[in-house]
C-alpha positions, -999 to +999 in steps of 0.1 A: -117-649-721-126-620-698-109-587-697-089-578-666-091-544-650-059-524-654-034-527-626-030-494-608+006-488-596+011-483-559+020-448-545+036-440-512+005-420-501-030-413-513-044-430-544-037-432-581-069-431-601-069-438-639-085-411-661-089-409-699-080-379-720-102-378-752-094-362-785-120-334-778-101-325-745-073-312-766-071-276-777-063-262-812-026-268-807-032-305-798-025-300-761-047-309-732-067-277-725-057-260-693-093-261-680-095-298-685-069-306-658-092-295-629-121-313-645-103-346-648-090-342-612-126-336-600-138-367-619-111-387-602-121-374-567-157-381-575-149-417-583-128-421-552-154-406-528-182-427-544-162-458-534-168-445-498-205-438-503-201-400-507-222-390-537-246-363-548-278-376-563-296-343-568-310-339-533-291-312-514-308-321-481-294-356-483-261-347-498-242-349-465-204-346-471-210-342-508-224-307-500-191-287-502-177-258-520-143-249-534-125-221-515-092-222-534-077-239-564-041-238-574-026-256-605+009-256-618+015-270-653+048-288-657+047-305-691+021-306-719-002-336-725+000-340-762-022-370-770-054-388-760-051-419-739-050-433-704-034-411-677-038-410-639-045-385-611-026-390-579-048-378-550-041-373-513-051-351-484-027-325-471-050-314-443-083-327-428-099-301-406-133-300-388-152-283-417-125-280-444-098-299-461-069-294-485-061-320-510-031-323-533-030-338-567-007-347-596-020-352-631+005-378-643+013-407-666-008-439-661+021-454-641+026-423-620+062-417-630+057-385-651+040-354-637+022-331-662+005-308-636+002-306-598-017-285-574-040-283-544-076-274-537-093-263-505-129-275-499-154-264-472-182-288-460-215-269-460-248-273-442-273-277-471-299-255-454-277-226-443-247-229-467-225-222-436-195-244-428-205-277-412-184-306-398-175-336-419-191-369-408-170-394-389-173-418-418-159-392-442-131-383-417-122-420-414-119-424-452-100-391-453-074-402-427-064-430-450-056-405-477-035-381-455+000-375-467+026-385-441+044-356-424+079-351-439 
């Protein structure tokens, strides 16, 4: 008998990416440490972008769209995560500009129904040689458009 991959619930926009909270992610009070939320969100984004061929393999000159820097990070904590286990990160793009983007996220229950934290992060695509803003590739932009949150 082979194990099946877990079913990821559908969301109205963006993607829900499973993440695992381990015992050592918890602080002395038994709560997910506040610094772990952005780390787990980053791991979820890394997994999602790797599916689209965007990855950093140690060579900045070849990094392409993976050569980017954080301009801003905002996190609001809604409810504590009190145990290790499987959770999810709901990811989407709020804005996709020429050289920057803003993504939204929710750290949530595995089924996406309960939100523990939410926020946004602004990234700027950089030229590896100059570290100045550079345009996203068309391949990246096409993948990003699929993640854009619909206008209200």
